[in-house]
Backbone bond lengths (Angstrom), bond angles and torsions (degrees), N, CA, C in turn:
res aa  C-N    CA-C-N  psi(-1)  N-CA   C-N-CA  omega(-1)  CA-C   N-CA-C  phi
1 M - - - 1.459 - - 1.518 109.32 -
2 R 1.325 115.18 157.59 1.459 120.98 179.44 1.524 108.73 -100.38
3 V 1.327 115.14 125.75 1.466 122.35 -178.91 1.526 108.10 -117.71
4 G 1.340 115.91 134.99 1.458 120.05 -179.65 1.514 112.61 -129.40
5 V 1.321 115.75 150.18 1.462 122.85 170.46 1.522 107.81 -117.22
6 A 1.333 115.50 134.44 1.463 121.49 -178.94 1.520 108.65 -115.03
7 Q 1.311 116.56 125.90 1.465 124.45 -174.64 1.531 108.41 -109.69
8 S 1.327 116.32 104.87 1.463 120.72 -172.13 1.529 111.39 -112.47
9 Q 1.322 115.32 178.78 1.466 122.29 178.72 1.536 108.46 -136.11
10 P 1.326 117.22 75.25 1.464 119.28 -176.82 1.520 112.36 -66.38
11 Q 1.331 115.07 148.54 1.454 122.26 174.52 1.527 108.13 -99.11
12 F 1.327 116.20 131.97 1.458 119.84 -171.09 1.530 111.91 -57.76
13 G 1.333 114.97 128.91 1.455 121.63 174.97 1.505 115.82 78.45
14 E 1.339 118.48 -4.38 1.463 121.92 -176.69 1.528 110.03 -96.27
15 R 1.322 116.24 67.31 1.468 120.73 -171.56 1.528 112.56 -57.50
16 D 1.315 117.60 -52.19 1.462 120.12 -176.74 1.527 111.23 -61.26
17 R 1.327 115.66 -43.16 1.465 120.27 179.07 1.525 110.76 -63.42
18 N 1.314 117.02 -41.88 1.463 120.81 -178.18 1.525 111.65 -69.33
19 L 1.328 116.61 -38.21 1.461 119.72 176.37 1.523 110.70 -63.10
20 A 1.324 116.39 -44.83 1.462 119.94 179.43 1.526 110.95 -61.28
21 A 1.335 117.02 -41.37 1.459 120.78 179.48 1.523 110.93 -65.49
22 A 1.332 116.76 -40.47 1.463 120.34 179.69 1.523 110.57 -64.52
23 F 1.322 117.59 -45.33 1.458 120.11 -179.05 1.522 111.46 -67.13
24 D 1.316 116.74 -34.23 1.462 119.43 175.55 1.526 110.20 -62.97
25 L 1.322 116.24 -40.67 1.465 120.78 -179.97 1.527 110.58 -65.71
26 L 1.328 117.24 -45.31 1.463 120.74 -179.47 1.525 111.17 -64.61
27 S 1.319 116.44 -33.64 1.462 120.47 -174.43 1.529 113.14 -72.99
28 R 1.318 117.31 -7.52 1.464 120.02 178.85 1.524 112.51 -77.44
29 D 1.349 116.66 -12.01 1.462 121.28 179.48 1.523 107.13 -148.15
30 S 1.291 117.48 -178.63 1.459 120.83 177.82 1.522 109.24 -126.23
31 A 1.324 115.43 144.01 1.455 120.91 177.30 1.522 108.11 -152.27
32 D 1.324 115.48 152.38 1.461 120.21 173.54 1.530 110.57 -77.67
33 L 1.321 116.16 -31.71 1.462 122.43 177.87 1.520 108.96 -136.95
34 W 1.330 115.31 125.51 1.462 121.64 173.09 1.527 109.28 -109.95
35 V 1.329 116.27 141.92 1.461 121.70 171.52 1.525 108.05 -115.78
36 L 1.333 115.34 124.45 1.460 123.26 178.41 1.523 109.86 -105.48
37 P 1.336 117.84 162.03 1.466 119.68 -177.38 1.531 113.73 -67.13
38 E 1.302 114.38 168.86 1.461 123.63 169.44 1.535 108.44 -62.03
39 F 1.333 117.01 131.20 1.467 123.13 177.21 1.536 111.95 53.50
40 F 1.320 115.11 43.82 1.469 120.29 -175.49 1.522 112.81 -66.58
41 A 1.339 118.02 -22.53 1.462 119.67 -177.13 1.521 113.36 -104.27
42 S 1.333 117.67 -13.45 1.467 120.72 -173.66 1.516 113.97 -109.38
43 G 1.336 117.77 -25.82 1.454 120.64 -163.25 1.520 109.55 85.81
44 Y 1.311 115.94 165.80 1.466 120.41 -167.69 1.530 114.77 -115.75
45 Q 1.330 117.79 -38.53 1.469 119.42 -168.72 1.532 111.46 -85.78
46 F 1.309 115.79 95.37 1.454 121.57 178.74 1.526 110.05 -82.75
47 A 1.327 115.37 148.20 1.465 121.26 178.74 1.520 112.42 -115.12
48 R 1.340 117.26 -21.32 1.461 121.05 -177.38 1.526 109.78 -143.36
49 T 1.316 115.59 150.30 1.461 120.56 178.13 1.518 111.15 -57.24
50 E 1.339 116.57 -36.57 1.464 120.13 -178.84 1.527 111.33 -60.27
51 E 1.340 116.73 -36.03 1.459 119.91 179.17 1.523 111.01 -64.79
52 V 1.327 116.22 -41.06 1.455 120.63 -179.20 1.527 109.64 -59.57
53 R 1.305 115.99 -46.82 1.466 120.15 -176.90 1.537 111.51 -72.01
54 E 1.305 117.30 -31.03 1.462 119.85 177.27 1.527 111.90 -67.11
55 L 1.331 116.61 -35.98 1.462 120.41 -175.40 1.527 113.13 -95.07
56 A 1.335 117.95 -16.70 1.461 120.40 176.89 1.529 109.36 -70.33
57 E 1.320 115.48 150.11 1.463 120.11 -175.24 1.519 110.27 -148.05
58 P 1.319 117.11 157.66 1.468 119.16 177.80 1.520 111.23 -69.54
59 I 1.324 114.65 148.39 1.469 122.10 174.84 1.528 107.45 -128.37
60 P 1.354 117.72 114.35 1.465 128.69 -3.18 1.523 110.47 -81.13
61 G 1.310 116.79 -176.92 1.451 123.12 174.21 1.508 114.83 104.65
62 G 1.336 117.87 -18.70 1.450 121.15 178.40 1.515 111.86 -80.84
63 P 1.331 116.96 170.78 1.465 120.11 -175.06 1.517 114.45 -64.35
64 T 1.336 117.77 -34.05 1.460 118.85 -177.74 1.521 111.38 -70.84
65 V 1.334 117.32 -48.47 1.465 119.28 179.40 1.526 110.61 -65.37
66 T 1.327 117.75 -37.16 1.460 120.45 177.48 1.522 111.00 -60.30
67 A 1.346 116.53 -42.12 1.463 120.21 177.48 1.524 110.91 -66.57
68 L 1.340 117.29 -39.93 1.463 120.77 177.83 1.524 110.96 -63.57
69 E 1.329 116.70 -40.05 1.461 120.04 179.10 1.524 110.94 -59.96
70 S 1.312 116.50 -43.18 1.462 120.39 179.66 1.520 110.71 -64.53
71 Y 1.337 116.21 -44.94 1.460 119.83 -179.10 1.533 110.84 -63.25
72 C 1.332 116.63 -46.67 1.464 120.24 -177.31 1.526 111.27 -65.91
73 H 1.319 117.05 -35.24 1.466 120.23 176.79 1.528 110.41 -63.56
74 D 1.329 116.00 -46.21 1.460 120.19 -177.38 1.524 112.29 -68.63
75 R 1.330 116.53 -36.64 1.472 121.06 -174.68 1.527 112.82 -97.15
76 R 1.325 117.08 -4.32 1.466 121.47 -179.58 1.523 111.07 55.08
77 C 1.323 115.98 50.84 1.453 120.85 -178.20 1.530 110.02 -137.80
78 F 1.330 115.35 174.08 1.454 122.98 173.04 1.527 108.78 -112.12
79 V 1.334 116.06 149.44 1.464 121.53 176.49 1.518 108.81 -137.20
80 V 1.332 115.76 137.85 1.460 123.17 168.48 1.520 107.39 -114.41
81 G 1.337 116.92 127.81 1.462 120.49 179.00 1.512 111.37 -148.56
82 G 1.334 115.94 150.48 1.453 121.76 -177.98 1.517 113.01 -84.72
83 I 1.345 116.38 136.33 1.461 122.93 -174.68 1.528 109.24 -143.24
84 P 1.339 119.54 134.81 1.466 119.45 169.52 1.523 109.25 -71.04
85 E 1.316 116.68 120.62 1.463 121.90 -172.21 1.523 111.21 -105.49
86 L 1.328 116.59 137.70 1.459 123.18 171.91 1.519 108.29 -111.46
87 A 1.344 115.88 117.98 1.464 120.79 -178.46 1.524 108.79 -138.30
88 D 1.326 116.62 118.78 1.468 121.95 178.51 1.522 112.06 54.57
89 G 1.333 115.11 39.18 1.451 120.16 177.04 1.516 114.89 81.48
90 V 1.323 118.11 -0.27 1.460 123.51 -178.26 1.521 108.64 -110.92
91 V 1.346 116.59 141.56 1.461 121.32 -178.70 1.529 109.42 -106.58
92 Y 1.328 115.44 132.55 1.464 122.60 -179.54 1.529 110.22 -125.13
93 N 1.322 115.22 151.23 1.459 121.28 165.95 1.522 105.56 -84.69
94 A 1.314 117.13 110.40 1.458 120.66 -169.40 1.521 111.44 -128.32
95 A 1.316 114.62 168.80 1.464 122.31 170.94 1.510 107.89 -135.56
96 A 1.316 116.10 142.26 1.458 122.07 178.57 1.519 109.61 -112.01
97 L 1.310 115.53 140.56 1.463 123.15 169.99 1.526 107.21 -106.17
98 V 1.330 115.57 122.56 1.456 122.25 -176.94 1.528 108.14 -127.85
99 G 1.328 116.47 144.25 1.453 120.23 -178.94 1.514 112.87 -134.03
100 P 1.319 117.24 -171.66 1.467 121.14 -177.15 1.522 113.65 -60.04
101 R 1.322 115.97 -25.84 1.464 119.93 179.50 1.522 112.01 -99.19
102 G 1.315 116.71 8.96 1.455 120.07 176.30 1.522 113.58 112.36
103 Y 1.311 114.04 -159.53 1.471 121.93 -177.61 1.526 110.49 -60.72
104 V 1.349 115.83 139.17 1.466 121.44 179.47 1.518 111.30 -114.58
105 A 1.347 117.69 -52.51 1.461 118.89 -172.25 1.525 111.16 -162.57
106 T 1.326 114.49 162.42 1.458 123.09 174.90 1.516 109.45 -123.72
107 Y 1.327 116.26 139.07 1.460 122.11 167.98 1.523 107.98 -120.19
108 R 1.326 117.43 134.58 1.456 122.82 177.47 1.522 109.48 -108.54
109 K 1.312 116.05 126.34 1.464 122.20 -172.40 1.524 111.58 -56.70
110 I 1.311 115.45 123.53 1.462 121.55 -176.21 1.523 111.54 -84.87
111 H 1.319 117.50 -37.90 1.469 121.54 -176.50 1.531 109.30 -107.32
112 L 1.326 116.46 98.35 1.465 121.35 -177.54 1.525 110.75 -79.00
113 F 1.338 115.15 145.82 1.464 121.80 -175.38 1.523 110.57 -115.14
114 G 1.334 117.05 132.94 1.454 122.38 169.58 1.517 113.79 54.12
115 E 1.336 115.67 -127.55 1.464 121.94 -175.75 1.530 112.86 -66.96
116 E 1.323 116.98 -13.60 1.465 118.65 176.18 1.528 111.57 -56.19
117 K 1.312 116.34 -29.55 1.467 119.56 -179.35 1.527 111.84 -66.74
118 R 1.333 117.23 -18.15 1.467 121.02 174.59 1.510 111.74 -78.59
119 W 1.332 116.02 -33.23 1.454 119.91 -167.48 1.524 114.63 -102.87
120 F 1.321 117.61 -27.60 1.464 120.63 -168.99 1.525 112.07 -124.63
121 A 1.312 115.04 149.87 1.461 121.11 170.08 1.528 108.78 -81.29
122 P 1.331 118.32 145.81 1.468 119.63 176.19 1.525 110.60 -61.01
123 G 1.305 115.46 147.07 1.454 120.01 179.82 1.512 112.30 -57.66
124 N 1.328 115.90 142.41 1.466 121.26 -177.44 1.519 112.62 -124.18
125 L 1.330 116.69 14.81 1.461 120.91 176.17 1.526 108.93 -108.81
126 P 1.321 118.36 141.88 1.471 119.57 178.99 1.523 111.08 -69.84
127 F 1.321 115.82 156.42 1.459 119.94 170.86 1.529 108.51 -58.40
128 S 1.333 115.67 144.47 1.460 119.98 -179.21 1.517 109.74 -147.54
129 V 1.328 115.22 161.24 1.461 122.84 -176.44 1.520 108.48 -126.93
130 H 1.341 116.26 141.36 1.462 120.79 -172.82 1.529 110.49 -135.87
131 N 1.320 114.94 151.15 1.459 120.92 178.94 1.520 110.43 -75.67
132 V 1.322 115.29 126.22 1.466 122.55 174.29 1.521 106.03 -127.35
133 G 1.316 115.97 94.98 1.449 118.91 -172.76 1.523 109.46 61.65
134 D 1.319 116.29 -126.60 1.458 121.01 -179.59 1.523 112.67 -88.48
135 A 1.313 117.88 1.41 1.465 121.20 -176.59 1.515 111.24 -108.39
136 R 1.327 114.96 157.43 1.459 122.74 171.58 1.523 106.55 -107.63
137 V 1.331 116.75 122.44 1.464 121.87 -171.30 1.528 109.94 -119.55
138 G 1.327 115.55 132.05 1.448 122.51 172.66 1.517 109.69 -114.41
139 V 1.329 116.32 151.62 1.462 121.71 -175.02 1.523 109.83 -116.50
140 M 1.319 115.40 137.14 1.456 123.68 169.67 1.523 107.00 -139.28
141 I 1.345 117.39 160.67 1.461 120.44 -174.85 1.521 110.26 -125.28
142 C 1.298 116.63 125.99 1.465 126.16 168.17 1.524 113.03 40.22
143 F 1.355 117.98 -106.68 1.467 123.09 -171.56 1.520 113.56 -60.21
144 D 1.327 117.77 -14.79 1.464 119.91 173.42 1.521 111.23 -55.72
145 H 1.335 116.64 -23.20 1.467 120.23 -176.33 1.517 112.59 -60.45
146 L 1.327 117.79 -28.21 1.460 120.70 -174.14 1.525 112.49 -80.90
147 F 1.311 116.74 -6.06 1.456 122.11 -177.84 1.518 108.69 -110.76
148 P 1.326 117.89 104.94 1.466 119.91 -175.58 1.515 113.10 -59.31
149 E 1.336 116.61 -23.11 1.461 119.64 178.95 1.526 111.91 -61.80
150 S 1.340 117.25 -30.61 1.460 120.62 -178.99 1.528 110.67 -61.36
151 A 1.316 115.82 -57.27 1.460 120.02 -178.67 1.523 111.86 -67.27
152 R 1.325 117.40 -37.50 1.466 119.96 -179.37 1.524 111.40 -64.68
153 T 1.331 116.32 -40.28 1.459 119.29 177.99 1.516 111.08 -61.47
154 L 1.338 116.21 -44.58 1.462 119.91 179.14 1.532 110.98 -64.55
155 A 1.320 116.91 -39.27 1.462 119.81 178.13 1.527 110.94 -63.83
156 L 1.316 117.01 -42.68 1.467 120.54 179.06 1.521 111.87 -65.72
157 L 1.336 116.51 -26.25 1.464 121.08 175.74 1.527 112.45 -80.04
158 G 1.331 116.44 -5.20 1.454 120.37 175.23 1.509 115.87 103.43
159 A 1.323 118.10 15.72 1.465 120.11 -179.72 1.527 111.12 -64.99
160 D 1.321 115.58 136.47 1.465 122.00 168.90 1.520 110.49 -91.86
161 L 1.339 115.48 -28.44 1.459 120.65 -174.67 1.524 109.57 -141.76
162 L 1.332 116.01 139.53 1.457 122.75 174.64 1.519 108.14 -101.43
163 A 1.330 116.92 118.24 1.466 122.21 175.34 1.521 107.33 -93.37
164 H 1.340 116.63 124.62 1.470 121.06 -165.06 1.531 110.46 -132.97
165 P 1.340 118.20 80.43 1.469 119.59 171.85 1.523 109.83 -64.98
166 A 1.346 117.16 141.77 1.461 119.94 -175.39 1.524 111.33 -151.70
167 N 1.327 114.52 157.01 1.472 124.19 166.07 1.516 105.81 -128.59
168 L 1.315 117.30 84.34 1.464 122.27 -169.84 1.522 110.73 -90.91
169 I 1.336 115.07 133.47 1.465 120.96 177.19 1.523 111.98 -120.08
170 L 1.327 118.12 -7.43 1.467 121.94 178.73 1.522 107.79 -97.94
171 P 1.328 118.38 113.66 1.470 121.23 -170.33 1.523 113.25 -57.68
172 D 1.322 115.86 123.18 1.461 125.29 168.22 1.527 114.41 65.07
173 L 1.331 119.09 5.74 1.468 119.26 -178.60 1.522 111.05 -70.81
174 A 1.320 117.43 -56.41 1.465 119.88 -177.02 1.523 111.34 -65.33
175 Q 1.331 116.85 -32.78 1.459 118.65 178.92 1.534 110.20 -60.53
176 R 1.326 115.79 -38.75 1.465 119.21 178.78 1.529 111.58 -74.20
177 T 1.332 116.82 -44.61 1.463 117.85 -177.24 1.527 111.49 -67.39
178 M 1.335 117.56 -36.29 1.461 118.00 179.96 1.526 112.18 -68.70
179 A 1.324 117.41 -30.06 1.464 119.44 173.05 1.522 110.35 -64.49
180 V 1.338 115.91 -39.19 1.472 120.08 176.96 1.526 110.38 -67.89
181 R 1.329 117.21 -42.39 1.474 119.83 178.85 1.534 110.19 -59.45
182 A 1.323 116.75 -40.75 1.457 120.04 178.50 1.525 110.59 -64.78
183 L 1.326 116.47 -45.08 1.463 121.36 -178.30 1.520 111.91 -64.10
184 E 1.325 117.14 -47.73 1.461 119.33 -173.38 1.531 112.54 -71.88
185 N 1.344 115.70 -22.53 1.461 119.69 -179.41 1.522 113.62 -107.27
186 G 1.327 117.09 -8.58 1.452 120.46 -179.67 1.511 113.23 65.91
187 V 1.346 116.68 46.37 1.470 121.60 -178.81 1.525 109.79 -131.31
188 F 1.324 115.98 162.29 1.456 121.32 167.30 1.528 108.58 -80.26
189 A 1.334 116.39 153.66 1.464 121.05 177.16 1.517 109.31 -142.54
190 A 1.346 115.69 130.22 1.462 122.10 -179.47 1.525 108.86 -120.66
191 T 1.335 115.96 111.07 1.465 122.65 179.74 1.520 109.02 -105.24
192 A 1.346 116.22 121.06 1.464 121.55 176.67 1.524 108.63 -108.50
193 N 1.308 116.53 111.81 1.463 123.32 179.64 1.527 108.76 -106.92
194 R 1.327 117.03 166.58 1.463 120.41 175.87 1.523 109.80 -107.41
195 V 1.319 115.99 174.74 1.464 122.36 176.86 1.526 108.82 -126.04
196 G 1.333 115.30 174.46 1.460 120.81 177.55 1.518 112.61 94.15
197 E 1.332 115.17 -168.42 1.459 122.30 -177.94 1.525 110.14 -131.55
198 E 1.327 115.57 156.63 1.456 122.50 167.52 1.527 107.54 -132.64
199 S 1.318 116.23 131.32 1.476 121.48 -177.89 1.526 109.65 -132.13
200 R 1.299 116.34 53.14 1.457 121.06 -175.68 1.534 112.64 -90.04
201 T 1.323 116.35 -7.55 1.457 122.51 175.25 1.526 107.58 -130.29
202 A 1.321 116.63 -171.00 1.467 120.31 179.21 1.528 112.04 -65.96
203 K 1.318 117.13 -16.61 1.468 121.47 -178.42 1.519 109.94 -106.42
204 T 1.322 116.48 124.40 1.463 121.21 175.38 1.524 109.48 -85.71
205 L 1.324 115.54 129.30 1.455 120.94 176.14 1.526 108.95 -100.63
206 R 1.315 115.85 125.07 1.465 122.22 178.00 1.525 108.27 -113.42
207 Y 1.316 115.09 115.83 1.456 120.56 -175.25 1.529 109.81 -87.52
208 T 1.308 115.56 144.07 1.464 120.31 -163.60 1.527 115.26 -100.49
209 G 1.338 118.47 -0.47 1.456 119.24 178.05 1.518 112.78 57.10
210 Q 1.326 115.86 -138.01 1.470 123.25 179.50 1.528 112.05 54.49
211 S 1.324 115.26 41.33 1.462 120.09 171.21 1.524 108.65 -55.57
212 Q 1.325 116.04 149.32 1.456 117.48 -173.22 1.523 111.76 -152.19
213 I 1.330 114.20 159.94 1.457 122.84 167.96 1.524 106.53 -126.91
214 V 1.337 116.53 129.50 1.457 121.04 179.45 1.518 109.08 -122.57
215 D 1.334 115.52 156.76 1.458 120.76 -176.36 1.528 111.12 -97.62
216 P 1.337 118.36 178.07 1.461 120.36 -176.30 1.525 114.94 -65.06
217 D 1.316 118.53 -10.42 1.469 121.83 172.81 1.516 111.91 -95.21
218 G 1.334 117.27 1.99 1.462 121.23 -178.43 1.508 113.94 83.33
219 A 1.326 117.65 5.73 1.467 121.33 -179.42 1.532 109.68 -80.38
220 T 1.342 115.50 142.87 1.460 121.19 -178.47 1.527 110.67 -78.64
221 L 1.328 116.14 124.30 1.456 121.75 176.04 1.518 111.32 -96.41
222 V 1.334 116.59 -35.81 1.456 123.97 178.14 1.516 107.65 -141.67
223 R 1.332 117.53 134.01 1.466 121.75 171.88 1.524 107.43 -140.39
224 L 1.328 116.41 119.18 1.459 121.43 -178.35 1.524 110.78 -86.92
225 S 1.324 116.05 176.74 1.460 122.20 -175.24 1.530 110.61 -74.32
226 P 1.329 118.18 165.80 1.464 120.47 176.17 1.520 114.39 -78.59
227 D 1.333 118.88 -11.03 1.469 117.83 -169.48 1.528 115.78 -145.31
228 R 1.328 119.61 7.51 1.460 120.39 -177.64 1.519 111.98 -112.51
229 V 1.318 115.51 144.95 1.459 120.96 169.68 1.524 107.39 -73.70
230 E 1.316 116.80 119.57 1.455 120.54 -177.11 1.526 109.71 -166.80
231 A 1.306 115.81 174.31 1.457 121.73 179.12 1.520 108.92 -137.84
232 G 1.318 114.98 156.25 1.456 120.61 176.79 1.512 109.95 -139.52
233 V 1.332 116.24 140.60 1.460 122.45 -177.28 1.522 108.69 -130.02
234 V 1.336 115.44 142.13 1.456 120.62 176.12 1.522 108.43 -140.76
235 E 1.311 116.21 149.77 1.460 120.66 176.02 1.522 108.67 -92.38
236 I 1.332 116.00 130.29 1.464 120.95 179.38 1.527 109.74 -124.80
237 D 1.321 115.14 160.74 1.453 121.83 171.98 1.528 107.11 -110.52
238 P 1.322 119.12 105.49 1.470 120.17 -177.75 1.523 113.06 -55.56
239 A 1.325 117.58 -27.82 1.463 120.20 -179.14 1.522 112.02 -62.56
240 A 1.334 116.99 -22.85 1.466 120.15 179.33 1.523 111.50 -65.90
241 A 1.325 117.12 -18.60 1.458 120.70 179.29 1.530 112.25 -90.00
242 R 1.299 118.44 0.16 1.471 120.70 -174.42 1.513 113.45 -100.80
243 D 1.317 116.48 -11.21 1.464 120.51 175.03 1.516 107.90 -96.36
244 K 1.319 117.36 104.41 1.469 122.13 -175.29 1.528 112.67 -94.36
245 R 1.336 116.99 9.32 1.460 119.24 -178.96 1.526 111.40 -69.54
246 L 1.319 115.51 133.50 1.455 122.27 175.45 1.524 110.28 -100.24
247 T 1.329 116.15 -41.84 1.460 123.56 170.94 1.530 106.36 -135.87
248 S 1.327 116.33 -177.41 1.463 119.13 178.71 1.521 111.66 -65.72
249 R 1.334 117.08 -17.31 1.460 121.20 -178.17 1.532 113.67 -115.37
250 N 1.323 116.83 0.47 1.468 118.89 -174.33 1.515 111.83 -129.00
251 D 1.326 114.73 140.80 1.455 123.15 179.64 1.528 108.18 -133.40
252 K 1.334 117.16 131.91 1.459 121.18 -172.95 1.528 113.15 -61.44
253 L 1.303 116.98 -31.98 1.459 119.33 -179.88 1.522 112.54 -104.69
254 A 1.330 117.65 -39.92 1.466 120.11 -176.97 1.522 112.58 -66.61
255 D 1.333 118.08 -25.15 1.468 120.98 -179.66 1.525 113.29 -82.28
256 R 1.293 117.30 -1.70 1.476 119.39 177.88 1.531 110.45 -61.80
257 R 1.352 115.78 147.66 1.460 121.30 176.15 1.526 108.58 -129.21
258 P 1.324 115.71 72.36 1.470 120.14 -171.97 1.514 114.36 -62.06
259 E 1.321 117.77 -18.29 1.467 118.73 177.82 1.523 112.22 -64.23
260 F 1.342 117.55 -18.49 1.455 121.34 178.27 1.520 113.13 -100.86
261 Y 1.325 117.53 2.03 1.467 120.11 -177.42 1.524 111.94 -93.93
262 R 1.318 118.24 -5.76 1.458 120.28 -176.75 1.527 110.92 -76.21
263 L 1.331 116.80 141.66 1.468 121.08 176.73 1.514 109.80 -89.69
């Protein structure tokens, strides 16, 4: 299957403009699965609670997922993208998985980063894995990368690929950790980061780009620039993520001894 990462530069609050820019970027190539950045349609740096609630939307049924459903139907593809979600009066940092037949699943970010703790409730849905064509795909968001339990849980659930929308501001950290997550779990990992800056508060956020796709050995298959709007696509064989053997006597998952991991 063909997997792509799209590296965009959303303008805060300009949902329609950002959606159009994202679809234009995706339309320059073809992929069975695209991964878009965290908050690719809304922008990320909130300054007031009112802004969070104005831009948060239901999943499914909101304008962003509705637009994704139309795009995926027309292009016969799947997309994972980050969206501020409003559910039962609570706002979450979420990601939606959408496919040719419409909405598939929601993941709510479990490990909140920095100012996100002001605006969002911690995710309350378990990690889950879903069929995307011939692959099994699990979703994690940005700062989840620093917690090995995130990727390990998805791997134990049978993920072949980790879809990882992000808004990264720490240079090269997630790129390195996601390569390790792929290696230690024997999975593919696709991280979609954004580029540009946001200066809506006293703190300027500079996004680091370098979206990437890595293979089950942790090797880089695609690495984008640190500062350009662009996309990258690579063909993968999901079956390569299902052989967890390291040697003839060792298996990355079967050799685990969780009875000794309890505190």
